[in-house]
N, CA, C and O of each residue as an XYZ file, in Angstrom:
552
protein
N       3.620    118.265    -22.100
C       4.399    119.489    -21.974
C       4.099    120.189    -20.644
O       4.999    120.757    -20.024
N       2.841    120.149    -20.209
C       2.475    120.795    -18.954
C       3.161    120.122    -17.773
O       3.552    120.788    -16.815
N       3.309    118.796    -17.844
C       3.980    118.078    -16.755
C       5.451    118.486    -16.676
O       5.984    118.689    -15.584
N       6.102    118.605    -17.824
C       7.513    119.025    -17.832
C       7.644    120.433    -17.246
O       8.551    120.696    -16.456
N       6.745    121.330    -17.631
C       6.790    122.699    -17.111
C       6.608    122.697    -15.594
O       7.277    123.452    -14.889
N       5.718    121.863    -15.094
C       5.493    121.768    -13.650
C       6.733    121.212    -12.947
O       7.088    121.652    -11.853
N       7.379    120.249    -13.582
C       8.592    119.664    -13.007
C       9.701    120.708    -12.942
O      10.363    120.845    -11.913
N       9.906    121.432    -14.014
C      10.939    122.476    -14.039
C      10.627    123.542    -12.992
O      11.526    123.999    -12.286
N       9.375    123.935    -12.889
C       8.976    124.932    -11.888
C       9.291    124.425    -10.474
O       9.792    125.174     -9.635
N       8.991    123.146    -10.225
C       9.275    122.564     -8.900
C      10.770    122.569     -8.607
O      11.179    122.895     -7.493
N      11.594    122.212     -9.598
C      13.046    122.248     -9.394
C      13.510    123.670     -9.099
O      14.371    123.874     -8.243
N      12.951    124.650     -9.796
C      13.351    126.044     -9.582
C      12.954    126.546     -8.194
O      13.626    127.412     -7.636
N      11.883    126.018     -7.642
C      11.397    126.438     -6.325
C      12.064    125.692     -5.175
O      12.003    126.131     -4.027
N      12.690    124.583     -5.480
C      13.289    123.757     -4.439
C      14.405    124.504     -3.718
O      15.125    125.307     -4.311
N      14.529    124.220     -2.429
C      15.610    124.765     -1.608
C      16.705    123.705     -1.559
O      16.459    122.572     -1.145
N      17.898    124.067     -1.975
C      19.031    123.162     -2.019
C      19.930    123.489     -0.829
O      20.721    124.432     -0.876
N      19.801    122.706      0.227
C      20.443    122.977      1.516
C      21.825    122.337      1.556
O      21.964    121.132      1.346
N      22.838    123.140      1.824
C      24.221    122.680      1.917
C      24.598    122.604      3.398
O      24.487    123.586      4.131
N      25.045    121.423      3.820
C      25.337    121.196      5.230
C      26.826    121.382      5.530
O      27.439    120.564      6.216
N      27.389    122.456      5.014
C      28.785    122.813      5.277
C      28.879    123.295      6.726
O      27.858    123.476      7.389
N      30.103    123.502      7.215
C      30.213    124.024      8.588
C      29.315    125.245      8.817
O      28.697    125.380      9.874
N      29.250    126.127      7.822
C      28.291    127.233      7.846
C      27.172    126.826      6.893
O      27.323    126.969      5.680
N      26.071    126.332      7.403
C      24.981    125.850      6.551
C      24.343    126.991      5.781
O      24.217    128.110      6.279
N      23.946    126.685      4.559
C      23.276    127.689      3.740
C      22.398    126.990      2.711
O      22.486    125.779      2.505
N      21.555    127.785      2.075
C      20.613    127.260      1.098
C      20.860    127.919     -0.250
O      21.012    129.136     -0.349
N      20.895    127.085     -1.287
C      21.014    127.587     -2.647
C      19.624    127.744     -3.247
O      18.745    126.909     -3.035
N      19.438    128.812     -3.989
C      18.195    129.075     -4.716
C      18.576    129.330     -6.169
O      19.502    130.091     -6.452
N      17.870    128.701     -7.074
C      18.155    128.853     -8.497
C      18.055    130.324     -8.886
O      17.075    131.001     -8.578
N      19.097    130.802     -9.572
C      19.093    132.173    -10.082
C      19.433    133.249     -9.082
O      19.361    134.435     -9.406
N      19.812    132.858     -7.845
C      20.180    133.851     -6.828
C      21.631    133.628     -6.412
O      21.987    132.567     -5.898
N      22.447    134.628     -6.638
C      23.855    134.526     -6.252
C      23.955    134.193     -4.769
O      23.168    134.681     -3.958
N      24.937    133.353     -4.425
C      25.105    132.896     -3.045
C      26.473    133.289     -2.510
O      27.491    132.730     -2.917
N      26.492    134.255     -1.596
C      27.753    134.656     -0.967
C      28.372    133.496     -0.179
O      29.589    133.318     -0.238
N      27.577    132.694      0.563
C      28.192    131.554      1.264
C      28.799    130.532      0.302
O      29.827    129.930      0.613
N      28.181    130.331     -0.851
C      28.750    129.416     -1.829
C      30.058    129.986     -2.373
O      31.038    129.258     -2.529
N      30.071    131.272     -2.656
C      31.299    131.904     -3.146
C      32.415    131.764     -2.112
O      33.568    131.520     -2.469
N      32.074    131.917     -0.834
C      33.072    131.754      0.234
C      33.565    130.310      0.301
O      34.752    130.071      0.523
N      32.669    129.353      0.113
C      33.059    127.940      0.120
C      33.978    127.636     -1.067
O      34.962    126.909     -0.930
N      33.648    128.195     -2.223
C      34.522    128.045     -3.391
C      35.922    128.588     -3.067
O      36.927    127.954     -3.389
N      35.977    129.747     -2.437
C      37.267    130.354     -2.099
C      38.028    129.495     -1.093
O      39.239    129.314     -1.220
N      37.327    128.971     -0.106
C      37.960    128.131      0.910
C      38.633    126.918      0.279
O      39.732    126.531      0.676
N      37.971    126.326     -0.699
C      38.503    125.128     -1.350
C      39.246    125.439     -2.653
O      39.690    124.530     -3.356
N      39.376    126.726     -2.962
C      40.097    127.181     -4.158
C      39.571    126.511     -5.429
O      40.330    125.958     -6.225
N      38.248    126.578     -5.591
C      37.613    126.031     -6.790
C      36.784    127.126     -7.453
O      36.430    128.122     -6.823
N      36.483    126.928     -8.721
C      35.708    127.916     -9.461
C      34.315    127.450     -9.824
O      33.593    128.131    -10.553
N      33.936    126.277     -9.310
C      32.598    125.764     -9.647
C      32.201    124.669     -8.676
O      33.024    124.159     -7.916
N      30.925    124.317     -8.717
C      30.424    123.217     -7.906
C      29.107    122.727     -8.496
O      28.445    123.422     -9.266
N      28.751    121.500     -8.105
C      27.504    120.898     -8.592
C      26.759    120.273     -7.435
O      27.336    119.543     -6.629
N      25.484    120.563     -7.359
C      24.597    119.988     -6.347
C      23.846    118.855     -7.033
O      23.074    119.083     -7.964
N      24.079    117.630     -6.565
C      23.572    116.442     -7.253
C      22.995    115.455     -6.257
O      23.509    115.297     -5.150
N      21.921    114.796     -6.662
C      21.311    113.731     -5.872
C      21.324    112.437     -6.671
O      21.283    112.452     -7.901
N      21.380    111.327     -5.963
C      21.244    110.015     -6.599
C      19.847    109.454     -6.367
O      19.518    108.382     -6.876
N      19.035    110.156     -5.615
C      17.709    109.665     -5.209
C      16.681    109.750     -6.329
O      16.782    110.582     -7.231
N      15.705    108.882     -6.249
C      14.509    108.920     -7.093
C      14.821    109.162     -8.573
O      14.438    110.194     -9.124
N      15.520    108.207     -9.226
C      15.873    108.379    -10.640
C      14.670    108.777    -11.503
O      13.572    108.235    -11.373
N      14.923    109.737    -12.380
C      13.896    110.264    -13.290
C      12.604    110.648    -12.562
O      11.510    110.508    -13.108
N      12.742    111.126    -11.341
C      11.613    111.588    -10.524
C      10.581    110.501    -10.244
O       9.396    110.788    -10.072
N      11.035    109.258    -10.199
C      10.178    108.150     -9.800
C      10.451    107.887     -8.321
O      11.602    107.707     -7.925
N       9.413    107.865     -7.516
C       9.574    107.693     -6.075
C      10.105    106.293     -5.749
O       9.479    105.284     -6.074
N      11.270    106.255     -5.100
C      11.873    105.001     -4.657
C      11.787    104.935     -3.143
O      11.568    105.953     -2.486
N      11.958    103.747     -2.586
C      11.908    103.568     -1.138
C      13.100    104.264     -0.483
O      14.124    104.513     -1.120
N      12.942    104.566      0.783
C      14.019    105.193      1.538
C      15.273    104.317      1.487
O      16.374    104.830      1.286
N      15.121    103.022      1.663
C      16.270    102.108      1.666
C      17.014    102.153      0.325
O      18.245    102.194      0.301
N      16.289    102.145     -0.763
C      16.935    102.191     -2.085
C      17.629    103.532     -2.315
O      18.724    103.580     -2.875
N      16.994    104.613     -1.883
C      17.620    105.931     -2.040
C      18.863    106.059     -1.165
O      19.853    106.652     -1.593
N      18.832    105.517      0.047
C      20.007    105.547      0.921
C      21.148    104.764      0.279
O      22.294    105.213      0.296
N      20.845    103.604     -0.281
C      21.873    102.798     -0.943
C      22.476    103.547     -2.132
O      23.691    103.512     -2.332
N      21.646    104.219     -2.917
C      22.149    104.995     -4.065
C      23.029    106.154     -3.579
O      24.065    106.444     -4.178
N      22.616    106.808     -2.501
C      23.408    107.920     -1.965
C      24.763    107.408     -1.471
O      25.792    108.034     -1.727
N      24.768    106.290     -0.775
C      26.027    105.717     -0.278
C      26.943    105.334     -1.439
O      28.157    105.521     -1.358
N      26.373    104.803     -2.508
C      27.173    104.454     -3.682
C      27.756    105.721     -4.323
O      28.900    105.711     -4.778
N      26.986    106.794     -4.362
C      27.485    108.069     -4.887
C      28.654    108.561     -4.046
O      29.683    108.963     -4.590
N      28.508    108.535     -2.733
C      29.577    108.977     -1.832
C      30.833    108.131     -2.045
O      31.940    108.666     -2.109
N      30.663    106.816     -2.155
C      31.803    105.919     -2.361
C      32.518    106.253     -3.672
O      33.747    106.257     -3.729
N      31.753    106.531     -4.712
C      32.332    106.865     -6.010
C      33.080    108.194     -5.956
O      34.196    108.303     -6.465
N      32.470    109.202     -5.342
C      33.132    110.506     -5.228
C      34.432    110.379     -4.441
O      35.446    110.974     -4.807
N      34.400    109.610     -3.372
C      35.586    109.404     -2.543
C      36.665    108.668     -3.325
O      37.835    109.050     -3.288
N      36.271    107.610     -4.035
C      37.216    106.803     -4.825
C      37.954    107.670     -5.855
O      39.146    107.481     -6.095
N      37.238    108.615     -6.456
C      37.841    109.446     -7.499
C      38.401    110.765     -6.969
O      38.811    111.626     -7.747
N      38.418    110.922     -5.646
C      39.078    112.077     -5.044
C      38.316    113.385     -5.104
O      38.917    114.450     -4.962
N      37.004    113.332     -5.311
C      36.214    114.568     -5.336
C      35.928    115.051     -3.915
O      35.639    114.250     -3.025
N      36.011    116.335     -3.715
C      35.649    116.944     -2.445
C      34.165    117.299     -2.502
O      33.695    117.869     -3.486
N      33.446    116.963     -1.461
C      32.007    117.211     -1.459
C      31.541    117.582     -0.059
O      32.228    117.339      0.933
N      30.370    118.169     -0.009
C      29.686    118.512      1.233
C      28.294    117.910      1.127
O      27.649    117.998      0.082
N      27.839    117.305      2.202
C      26.502    116.713      2.217
C      25.432    117.814      2.133
O      25.675    118.969      2.483
N      24.269    117.428      1.668
C      23.153    118.356      1.589
C      21.869    117.615      1.312
O      21.820    116.385      1.336
N      20.834    118.379      1.049
C      19.556    117.796      0.651
C      18.744    118.847     -0.082
O      18.903    120.049      0.132
N      17.874    118.366     -0.948
C      16.956    119.255     -1.651
C      15.546    119.018     -1.138
O      15.122    117.877     -0.955
N      14.834    120.095     -0.909
C      13.457    119.979     -0.412
C      12.615    121.110     -0.987
O      12.978    122.283     -0.909
N      11.493    120.729     -1.560
C      10.550    121.737     -2.053
C       9.843    122.340     -0.852
O       9.488    121.610      0.073
N       9.627    123.646     -0.836
C       9.008    124.288      0.335
C       7.595    123.800      0.645
O       7.149    123.906      1.787
N       6.883    123.270     -0.347
C       5.529    122.773     -0.093
C       5.547    121.449      0.674
O       4.548    121.065      1.282
N       6.684    120.756      0.643
C       6.803    119.513      1.391
C       6.026    118.341      0.814
O       5.795    117.352      1.509
N       5.618    118.438     -0.446
C       4.832    117.357     -1.054
C       5.700    116.207     -1.544
O       5.180    115.139     -1.868
N       7.000    116.406     -1.602
C       7.961    115.379     -2.041
C       8.998    115.269     -0.936
O       9.448    116.292     -0.420
N       9.393    114.054     -0.556
C      10.383    113.922      0.527
C      11.703    114.594      0.162
O      12.084    114.654     -1.007
N      12.388    115.095      1.178
C      13.716    115.676      0.958
C      14.618    114.615      0.348
O      14.532    113.438      0.699
N      15.483    115.035     -0.565
C      16.407    114.106     -1.215
C      17.828    114.382     -0.753
O      18.335    115.496     -0.885
N      18.467    113.342     -0.205
C      19.879    113.457      0.148
C      20.652    113.822     -1.109
O      20.389    113.311     -2.198
N      21.599    114.708     -0.930
C      22.351    115.228     -2.073
C      23.765    115.544     -1.619
O      24.099    115.426     -0.441
N      24.584    115.945     -2.574
C      25.932    116.413     -2.281
C      26.215    117.650     -3.122
O      25.702    117.800     -4.231
N      27.034    118.525     -2.574
C      27.597    119.635     -3.336
C      29.031    119.225     -3.625
O      29.860    119.162     -2.718
N      29.319    118.948     -4.887
C      30.655    118.510     -5.290
C      31.449    119.739     -5.696
O      31.086    120.443     -6.639
N      32.523    119.987     -4.986
C      33.327    121.189     -5.207
C      34.337    120.966     -6.318
O      34.996    119.928     -6.375
N      34.453    121.954     -7.203
C      35.414    121.898     -8.293
C      34.951    121.089     -9.494
O      35.743    120.839    -10.402
N      33.713    120.682     -9.522
C      33.199    119.877    -10.633
C      32.814    120.798    -11.794
O      32.067    121.761    -11.624
N      33.340    120.479    -12.963
C      33.003    121.259    -14.146
C      31.565    120.950    -14.574
O      30.963    119.970    -14.134
N      31.045    121.800    -15.427
C      29.689    121.584    -15.923
C      29.591    120.255    -16.670
O      28.638    119.503    -16.466
N      30.554    119.958    -17.524
C      30.474    118.705    -18.290
C      30.597    117.481    -17.376
O      29.927    116.475    -17.610
N      31.429    117.548    -16.355
C      31.528    116.453    -15.392
C      30.205    116.278    -14.643
O      29.738    115.158    -14.441
N      29.614    117.395    -14.237
C      28.360    117.349    -13.491
C      27.229    116.792    -14.351
O      26.412    116.003    -13.876
N      27.186    117.201    -15.605
C      26.160    116.674    -16.505
C      26.329    115.170    -16.695
O      25.342    114.434    -16.696
N      27.555    114.710    -16.855
C      27.802    113.274    -17.034
C      27.413    112.497    -15.784
O      26.810    111.429    -15.881
N      27.752    113.022    -14.614
C      27.397    112.340    -13.371
C      25.884    112.314    -13.185
O      25.316    111.275    -12.851
N      25.238    113.441    -13.398
C      23.782    113.490    -13.272
C      23.093    112.519    -14.218
O      22.133    111.851    -13.834
N      23.576    112.437    -15.451
C      23.007    111.502    -16.422
C      23.236    110.060    -15.980
O      22.340    109.224    -16.099
N      24.433    109.766    -15.469
C      24.724    108.411    -14.997
C      23.835    108.025    -13.822
O      23.513    106.852    -13.637
N      23.444    109.011    -13.033
C      22.569    108.774    -11.884
C      21.091    108.816    -12.260
O      20.218    108.700    -11.400
N      20.823    108.980    -13.543
C      19.458    109.010    -14.078
C      18.620    110.146    -13.471
O      17.460    109.966    -13.100
N      19.249    111.304    -13.387
C      18.554    112.472    -12.869
C      18.014    113.316    -14.017
O      18.602    113.355    -15.098
N      16.897    113.987    -13.779
C      16.333    114.895    -14.769
C      17.126    116.195    -14.853
O      17.177    116.839    -15.901
N      17.746    116.573    -13.731
C      18.424    117.868    -13.663
C      19.469    117.852    -12.560
O      19.461    116.995    -11.676
N      20.363    118.819    -12.639
C      21.344    119.091    -11.593
C      21.341    120.594    -11.355
O      20.739    121.355    -12.112
N      22.018    121.005    -10.301
C      22.234    122.426    -10.045
C      23.736    122.655    -10.141
O      24.514    121.995     -9.452
N      24.141    123.582    -10.989
C      25.559    123.871    -11.174
C      25.803    125.358    -10.966
O      24.988    126.203    -11.335
N      26.950    125.650    -10.364
C      27.339    127.044    -10.130
C      28.774    127.247    -10.585
O      29.653    126.442    -10.281
N      28.998    128.312    -11.305
C      30.348    128.670    -11.733
C      30.996    129.614    -10.741
O      30.577    129.704     -9.587
N      32.013    130.311    -11.192
C      32.770    131.226    -10.333
C      31.904    132.355     -9.781
O      32.230    132.945     -8.751
N      30.802    132.655    -10.467
C      29.909    133.728    -10.000
C      29.009    133.291     -8.847
O      28.276    134.113     -8.297
N      29.053    131.992     -8.465
C      28.243    131.435     -7.378
C      26.754    131.682     -7.596
O      26.005    131.940     -6.654
N      26.345    131.598     -8.851
C      24.948    131.762     -9.222
C      24.399    130.393     -9.610
O      24.669    129.920    -10.714
N      23.640    129.749     -8.738
C      23.123    128.405     -9.036
C      22.211    128.406    -10.255
O      21.277    129.201    -10.364
N      22.517    127.483    -11.169
C      21.753    127.336    -12.396
C      21.115    125.950    -12.426
O      21.753    124.959    -12.069
N      19.888    125.886    -12.842
C      19.229    124.602    -13.061
C      19.644    124.112    -14.437
O      19.417    124.790    -15.440
N      20.245    122.944    -14.485
C      20.697    122.356    -15.749
C      19.836    121.113    -16.004
O      19.977    120.096    -15.325
N      18.956    121.214    -16.981
C      18.104    120.080    -17.317
C      18.930    119.081    -18.124
O      19.687    119.460    -19.018
N      18.773    117.819    -17.798
C      19.522    116.764    -18.460
C      18.677    115.960    -19.431
O      19.206    115.240    -20.278
N      17.374    116.084    -19.308
C      16.476    115.386    -20.235
C      15.152    116.112    -20.305
O      14.253    115.688    -21.030
């Protein structure tokens, strides 16, 4: 139980960097004006910040994580999802930054299904209020 609590705490502390034309960082539980503006620009009411890296928080090689990220991008493109590149990084720097995407217009149920398919412990989802929420998947 202590390990799970530490993992959740680490996810909550992580900086979720969005590499949109106007770069910004998402923080769990803090409303994001830049995210709200991005939602307005793309006329969407939600978004999901998702990584394909390091399934179930098991450290994978850079090459394997790059391949998983490329497969995620190919899948999002194939299904017509609009996304912005990003990465998640804990401020302590004890875990390598993880390539990620902010998928615009993704519903919570879609984001949960994608995160589960990518074998992730959690995703970050934001609704119309642009308030990033940590959504645990397991």
